[in-house]
N, C-alpha and C positions, 0 to 999 in steps of 0.2 A: 504494499500499500504506500503510495506517495504521500509525502507530507503536504498538509494544506498550507499554502503560502498566500495570505492576503497581500496584495500589492499596495504600494504607497498611495495609489490613486483611488482607493476605496473611499466611498462617501462616509460621512459621520454615522448615519444609521447602520451601514454595513460594519463599521468598526465596533459600534455598540453591540451588534449581534454577535460579533466574534468574542467580545469581552464577556457577554452573557454565556456563551458556549464554554468559555474557560471556567467561569464560575460554576456552571452546571457540572462540568467534569470534576472540579474539585470536590463538590458535595456528593457526587455519586460514589457508592461503595466500591465500584470497579474502576474508579478514576478515569471515566470516559463519558462521552455523550454523542448524540447524533448531530452532526453539523453538515449542512449542504447535502443532505440526503444519504449520508453514510456515517458509519460509526468511526469515531476518532478518539484516541486516548489523549489524556492531558499532555503527555510529553509530545505527541505528534502535533497537537494544536500550538504548542509553544516552541516547537523545534526551530522554525525558521523566521520567526517574527519577533524575537525577544528584543532585538535592538530597536526596532521601530516603536514597540510598546514602551520600552524604557525611556526613549526620547519623549514620548507623549506624556507619560505619567510622572517623569522625573525620578523614578526609582526602579530598580531591577525587579523582574518577576520573582515571585515567591517560589523558588524551586530548591529543594534540598539535595538534589543529585547533580553532580558535575562529572562530565566525561572528557573534559579537555585533557586531563593528564594521561588517560588510558589510550586515547586514539581510536577506540572502538565505539560501536553504537551502545548507547546506554541501555537499550532494551535487553541486550544479552546479559546484563548484570542484574536484572530485576527478577524478583521472585514474588509472584502474585499469590497471596494467601488469604483465604476466606474462612472465618469461623462461624459456626451456626449451631444453635440448639434446636434440633429437629423435633424434640418431644415425642420420640418413638418413630423408628424407621421400619415400617412394615414392608412387605414385599411390593405392594402397589406403590408406596411412597418411594421405595428404592428405585423402581423402574422410572417413576416420574422425575426423580432427581437426576438420573443419568440422562434421560431424554432432554431435560432442560439444559444440562451442561453441554450436551452435544449440539444443541441449537444455538448456543452463544457464539458470537464471532471469535475467531482465534485470539485476537488481541484483548478480548474481554473475558476469556475463559481462564479461571484460576489455575495456577500450577499445583497448589496444594489446598485441599479442602479438609478442614477440621470439623468433625461432627461430635456433638454431645447428646446424651440421652437417646442412644440408638435403641436401647431395650433389647439388644441381641442376646441370645441365650448361650452362645458359644463363642470362643475365640476363633478368629478367622484370619487367613492370610492367603490371598489369591489375586489373580490378574484378570481383568476383563477388558473389553475394547476401550482403549484410551487411558486406562487407569490401573494402578497397583493399589490394592485395598488391604488395609491392616485394621482389624477390629479387636477390641478388648471388652469382654463381657463382665458384668458385675455378678457377685454371688446372688444378689437379688436382682434379676433382670429388669424389673420395673423401676428400680431405684438408681439406674445409671447406665453405663455403657458408653464408650468413646471409640471413634474410628478416624483414620487418616486416609484420605484419597490422594494419591500422588500421580500426577500426569506421567504417562509412560515416555514422553519425549524428554523428560529430565534425565532419567537414568534407567538402567536395566534393573530388573527385580533383584538380581543377585548383589547389587550395589546398595541395597537397602537393609540396614540392620535395625532391629527394634526390640524393645523391652517394655514391660508394664509393671512398674514397682507396686502399684495398687490396681488390681484388675478392675476395669470399669470406671476408674476415676483418673488415672494417670497413665498416659501412653507416650513413650519416647521413641522417636524414629531418627535415624542418622543416615544422611544422604551424602554421597560423594559426587560433587558437581565440578567438573573441569579443574580438579586439583584442590578445590575448596571443600571443606567439610561443614555441613549444615546440620545442626541438631534442632529438631522440632519437637516441642513438648505440648501435648494436648491435655488440658485440665478440665475436669468437671468436679466442682466442689459441692459438698453436701449443703443443703439449705440450712440456715441457722435455726429457724423455727418451722416446725412441721405439724400439721394437724393429723398426720397419719400415726401409725403405731410408734410407740416410743423406742422399740427395738427393731432394727431393720432385719429382714429375713436373712438368715445365714450368719448373723453376728451373735456374739456371746450375750447372754441375758444381762441387762443393765447397761449395755452400750448406748451412749447418748449421742445426739447429733454433734455436740461440742467435741466429744472425744474423736468422732470420725473426722471432723474438720481439722482437728489438731494433727491427726495422723496424716492427712493430705498435706498440710503445711510442712510438717517435719520431713516427709518423703520428698516433697518438691525442693526444699532447701538442700537436702543431702544430694539430690540429683544434680542441681545447678552447681553446687560447689565442686563436684567431681568432674564437671565438663572442662576440657582444656581451654585455656584462654584464647588460643589461636582459632578456635572454631566459631562459626556464626551460629548464634543461639536465638531461636524464636520460641516464645512461650505465649500460648493463646488458649482461649476457651471460656467456659462459663464459670466464673469464680464465685458467683452468688455473694459478692462482697464489693461495695463501692470503694473508691479510692479518694484520697485527699490530694489536692495540688501540692506538689513539692518542687522547689526550684531545680531545674535541669533534669527532673525525673518524670514528673506528672504535670500536665498542662492545667491552666486555670479553669478550663471548661469542666473539669471534673467536679469542682465545687458547685457550679451552677446546676449540675445534674445529679447532685448527691441526694441520698435519702437516709432514712434512719439506719445507722450502721450497726452491724452485729458486734458483740462484745469482743471478738477476736480481730477486729479491724486493725488494731495496733500491731498484731503479730504479722498480718499481711503487709503492712507498710514497712515493718522491719525487714521482712524478706526482700522487698523491692530495693531497699537501701543496701542491705548486706550483699545481695547478689548482683548489684550494679545493673538493674534493669531500667529500661526507658519505655515509658508508656506512650503508645503511638496515637491512639484514638481520643486524645483530649487536648489537642493544641490549636486546631483551627476553629473558626467560628461556626463551621458546618458540623462540628461534632454533636451528636444527638444521643439520646438515651437508647439503650439496647434492650430494655424490658419495660413493658407497659401492661398494667392490669387496672382497668377502670380509670380512676383519676390518679393512680399512682404510677410514677415513671422513675426509672433509675438507670444508671450505667453500671452494670454488673458483669458484662462481657468485655474482656480486655485483650489487647495484643501488646506484648512486650518484646523488645529485642535487647540484647546485651551489646552496647556499643563496642566496637573493636578499636583498640588503640592503634592508630595509624602510624606505628613506628617505622614500618617498611617504606612509607612514602617519604620519610625524612632522612633515611639512611641511604647514602650514595657511596659505593665503594668502587675504586678504580680497579681496572683489570690486573695491574701489577702492584696492588697495595701491599705494604708490609704488615707484619703482625702488629707493630707499634702503631701504624697509621689506622688500622681497623679498630684497635682498642680506643684510640683517641676519638674516632668518629662515633663509635657506639657510646662512649662515656659522655661526650658532649651532648649527644642527642638525648640521653637519659637525663642529664642535668637540665636540659631545656624543657622536657616533658614533665619531670618530677623535681621541681625546685625544692631545696631543703627548707624545712619548716623550723622556725625558731622554737627551741625547747625552753619553755618557761618552768618546767618542773610540775609535779603534781601538787594539788592543793591538799595541805595537811590541816589537822584540826585547829591549830593556833592561828591559821590565816583566815578563819571565818569572821564574818562581819559581827556576829554575836559576841565573840571573844574580844574583838577590838573595841566594841562599844562598852563592854563591861570593864575593860582595862581603863579606858578614858574616864568612865564614871567613877571608878574607884580612886584614881589619882586626883580627880577634881574634889571628891569628898575629903581626901587626905589633906590637900592644900587648904581647904576651907577649915578643917579641924585645927591644923597647925596655926593658921593665921588668927582664928578665933581664940585659941588658947593663949596666944601671945598678947593680943590686943585687949582681951576681956578677962584678965586674970581675976577681977573682982566678981565676975558673973560666971560662977562655976557651972550653973545649970545650962547656960548657953554653950559652953565648951563641951559639957557632957552630951548635949543633943547633937553637936557636930561630930563628936567621937562615935556616937551611936550610929549616925548615918554612914560614917566611914566603915564601921564594922559590918553594917548591913550591905554596903557596896562590895566589901571584900568577900563576904559569903556569896553574894550574887556572882561575883567573878569566878569563884571556885566552882559554883554550880554550873555556870555557863561553859566552863572549860570541860567539865565532865559530860555535859549534854552535847557539846560540839564533837567530842571524841566518840561518843556513842552514835551520834548521827552519821559521822564519817564512816564508822565501821558498818553500820546498817546499809549505807549507800554502797559501800564496796561489796557487801554480800549480795545486794540486789543486782549489781552489775555482773557479779559472778553467776547468779542464777539466770540472768538474761543470756549470758554467753553460753551457759550449759544448754539452755533451750535451743539456742541457735546452732549448737554443735561446733562453736568456735573454741576448740580445745587450746589453741595457741593463746588467745586472750585469757582463757580460764586459768591456765598455768602461770601466766604472767601476773595476774592478780593474786593468785595463791602465793606466789613467791614474795609478795609484799608483806604478807602476814607471817609466813614462816620460811624464810630463805634457807636453802640447804647449806649455804656457805656465805658468810659475810664477805662481800667483795671489797678488797682493800687495794689501794693504789700501790703499784710496784715501786719500791724505793729501796735500792741496794745501799749497803753500808760499807765503810772501809774496814780494814782489819781490826782497827781499834774501836769500831762502832760509830765513827764519825759520819756526818752527812756528806754525800757526794752530789755534785752537780750533775745535770743531765749529760753533759759531755763526758764527765768522769765515769758515770754509769755505763755509757756506751763503750768507753774505752775498756772498762773492766769486762764487759760481756764479750767484746771483740777478742781480747787476750784469751779468755776462757775457751771460747768456741774455736778459735784458731788452733789452740793446743789440742782440743778435743778431735778436730777433724783433720789434723795434719798427721803424717805417718812417715816413718823411715823405711818402710818396706819397699823393695824394688817394684818398679812399675812394669810387671811382666806382661800385662795385657796390652800395654802400649806398644811393646816390641812386637807382639803378635799382630796387632792391628797395622803397624807400619809394614810388616812383611806382606800382609794381605793387600794393602793398598799398592804395593809395588807390583803385585801380580795381577791385579784386577782394577777396573775403573769404578770408583764410587762417586760418580758425578751425580747420580740420583739416589740419595740415601734412603728415600721413602718408597722406592720401587717395589719393595717386598711386601708392602702393606695392601690390604684390601680396602679400597676407598668407597665402596658402594654403601657401607653402613654409616657413613658420616651423618646424613640427615637423621637417621634413627637415633644415633648417639647424642646428637644435639637436643633432640626433642625429649629424650629420656633423662636429661640432666635434672638434678634436684635444684629447684630455685632457691633453696635455703642454704646451699653450700656457699662458704665464704670465698671472697676474691680479694686481691690486693686493692687497697682503697684508691689508688691512682689509675687503675685499669677498669675495664667494663665489668659489671657485675654479671653473675650467672644468669639471673632473670632476663637481662637485656639480650644475652646471646640466645636464650630460648625464644624470646619474642621475635628476634630477627633471624631465626634459623633458616627461613626461606631465602634470605639474602646471603648469609655468611656460609651456608653449606656449599654452594657452587664456588665461592671464592676459596674456601679452604681446600676443596678438591683440586682446583687449578694450582693453588700454591704448592701442595704436596707433590704434584706431578712435575712441576718446574723447579722446585727448590734444589739448590746444589749444596746447601749446608743447613745445619740445625740452627734456628734463630736463638740468639743468646737469651732472649726474654723467656723462652721455654725452659732453659736450663736454670734460670734464676729462681730462687725461692725466698719468700719473705716470712721470717719466723714470727710466730705468735707464741709468747712465753706464758705458760700456765703455771701457777704455783703448786708445788707438791706439799707445802706446809701452809699453816694459817698465815704466817707473816714472814715471807721469804726475804732474806737479807743477803744471800750469797747466790752466785750463778748456778751452783749445783743443786739448789733448791727449786729450780725452775725446770719445767718440761717443755722442750721446744716442739712446736707443731708447724709444719711447713704449709704455706699457702702459695699456690702457683697460678699462672695465667690460664684462662679457661680453654682456649684452643689447644694449648700444649697438653692440658689434661685429656682432651679428646684424642689426641695423637697417642698419648700414653695408653689410653684404653685400647686403641687399635693394636699397639704393640703387645699388650697383654693378651688380646684375643689370638694373635699369631703365635705367642709363646706358650700359651696354656696347654695345648696338646702334648708338647715335648716335656713340659714339667710334670704333667700328670703321668705320662708314661714312665718318666725317670723315677718318680717317687711311688709308683704303684705297689712295689714290694717293700717299701720302707714304712715303719710305724710313724708316719707323719700325718697328723690329723688336722692341723690348721692350714688354711688357705688351699684346701683340696676339696674338689667336688665330691658329693656323696659321703663325706666324712664330717664328723663334728667332735666337739670336746666331750660329748657323752660317751663316745667310743673310747676315748683316752681314759676317762674315769672308770669305765667298765673294765678296761685292761688292768688298771691298778687294783681294783677291787678283786678281780679274779686272782691276781698274783698274791694278794693278802690272804685270800681263802686257801690257796694252795700252801702257802707258808705255814698257816695255822694247822692245817691238816698234817703236815710233816712233823710238826713239833708235838703233836698229841701222843701220849704213851700208848703202847700196845695194850689191848684188852685181853685178859687171860681167857683162853679158849679151852674149856674142859675136854671137849672131844679130841682136840689136837694134842693135849697133854696125855690123854689116856692112851692114844695109839702111838705116842712118840716114846722111843726107848733110848734115844741117844743123849737126852739131857734130863736133868732132874726138874721137879716141879718148881723149886725155888729159883733156879737159874732161868727157867722159861718165863716166870712171872716178872722177874726184875729186868728183863731185856727191853730196851727202849730204842726207838729209831734215832739215829743221829742225822740231823739235817736242819734246814731253816731257809729263810729268804731275807734279802736285803734290798732296800729301795733307796735311791739317791735322788734328791730334788735339788736342782740348781736354779738360782735366780741370777742371771748374768747382768751386771750393772752396765747400762748404756750399750746393750747388745746391738741395737740398730745403728747407733752412732759410730761404733768402733769396728764395724764389719769392713774387712779389707776388700778392695775391689779386685784384687788378684783371686780371691776365693770365688767371687761372682764369675770371673772369666773361666776359672777351672770348672765350675758347675755347669756353665753353658756348653763348654766343650764336651763334658762328660754326658750331657743330655742330648748330644748330637743335634744341636741347634744349627740351622742353615747358616752359611757364611754371611749372607746379606743381613739376616736378622741379628746375628751376633755382632757384626760390625756396627749396625745402627745403635744397638744397646750400649756398646762400649764408647762410641762417639758421643752418645748422650751424657756419659759420665765424664767427659772432658770439659774443663773450664767451668765447673760448677761454682756458684756463689750463693751464700746465704746472706740476706740483708737484714740488718737489725735497725730498730728505730726506738729511741727513748725520747718521747715528746718531739723536740726539734733537732735532736742529735741523731745522726745515722752512721752506720758502719757496714762494710762489706767483708765477709769472711770467705776466703778461698777454701774449697773443699777437696780433700784428697781421699777420703774414705767415708763409709756410712751410706745409708739409704734413706730416702725421704719417707716420712710417715704421713698418714692422712692425705695421701695423694691419689685416692681413688677418683675416677671420672664420674662415678655415680653420685 
């Protein structure tokens, strides 16, 4: 269909007709109208005349979609979704619905249709002409049922995944569309007040509507929290709950169409805020009620989307970008999108206005008493009255302090209860740590040998000397000689040629966003959000790199205390924090190395770091050894039958005979075992495990020119490393 293009020579009435057509298309549920004898979508109406209308009205057209940056037609990026409560979808109504959908023009036909209250008796999944249909039936068919109709031109049936956390009330479908993943959630919430039976068929006796509604809210919150942030999320259906306008989340039209809310409306609004949902059908002046019964009308059917953070639009990576340049680009983009917030600290009881007013009142009464006592020494009753007021103000101050502390604790407990209901365990544990922290966090402050205070530069120097001595060695560098001989006989221009690079996108997407990263480099969550951009770059970089970047070899130490108040370097436990893309490459190396290590250790009693083995097996081995040792040490039991038929020894000698034997166990705790491991042992172990030459060379090259970086406030130091292995360096 060609776009409608009103020319500039149109008369004023024709232009008014065009404007009215645009308004009708805005108000229509399918975002279209009939103009000049044919159906036109709102985008088609505005497609070629935006400049002339902008000149005429002095302002741009209201359009929330822009396609200038993509270079493709905007229609290919649109997903038309319709939600409808059918109030029972019988066989006749089902046929009528499909006939109506087939009669719609292609540009007006929805891509996804969400139905509530189908009253179907069984779960269903099938395909019919033009549609893939997924249905979820309720335990009580007449009390629910949801279905999703997906147009077959979107994707094949095998590309649709679905689940129903609450049958008949919550249905989740996942589509894969041109590389993008779309999660569609169809919701039918139980009505808050019903004139039907108090207990729904199939439910436990005593189950109320409120408990059923809470079950839906809880399941929906859990479902949305588990959806990846990179997915497109659409939540729609009959929620049987009105919403309130919230800035940037729910439009103002929601208040004009509001009705008497149920008691759990606040829980619904908390879900909208916590899951970062945007309400779509409450922003324009054409937004109308979705339910009407007599004189009562309300908006209880909603469509939500989860806005996607457009990080990818802001990140631009050059074809030959270095690791440092990529980190700088990602880090600066993250700072622009998430500027730091000024931390004012939490409000404690003494900061309450009630305590402040009591303190000011008490001191005013004190000053009045002292001035009255000095000026009116002859009027003892006046001084006594002033003193009584001061005592009363002092008691009020102490009472207000106790009340403020009690109110603060109650407020914290309420916040914890809200976090528990929301399933936010992170916030719950953070609040619990305020009441009973496992360990009091103290500022790291080393002391001199005589217990004196050291400046930040002196502390960094002490740490530098300690770790330089720890990680330096006098052992011969045997692996370096082996590597030099290998490099003489083979070309190592591409050190990463032995790695399988096909798993880089999956490795990036499976990173944990809570893993720490150096403060001056891009955080793990930024790499995950930009995985679609950085995955191709990292693949190209590994294919063309001729050496290992130094930033991948560098490690920034985080020093954790071993004792309550550490004053010496040996009382600190160093944990290494490395760059994220280097972590991904380390994971690829581990995947290549794992089969050789497992085969090498298959016959050894090694239980840690091995697949299908655990510390339980090690404990079982020790316990069996103890049992065998105790059995050997037990005295022999006198056997009457054996003594009766034995003629070679007397009864006394046979009874006194005991077994001679026992068992011994040795437990070793090696101090700084990871830090003092010689690299020559690593080289020997790799050779003994028959690791390929290319993989061996890459591992040994990675252990050359290693540096550990220390930072004490504003003082820094770099420690050259000649032995040891990095801990807490897992890519997961």
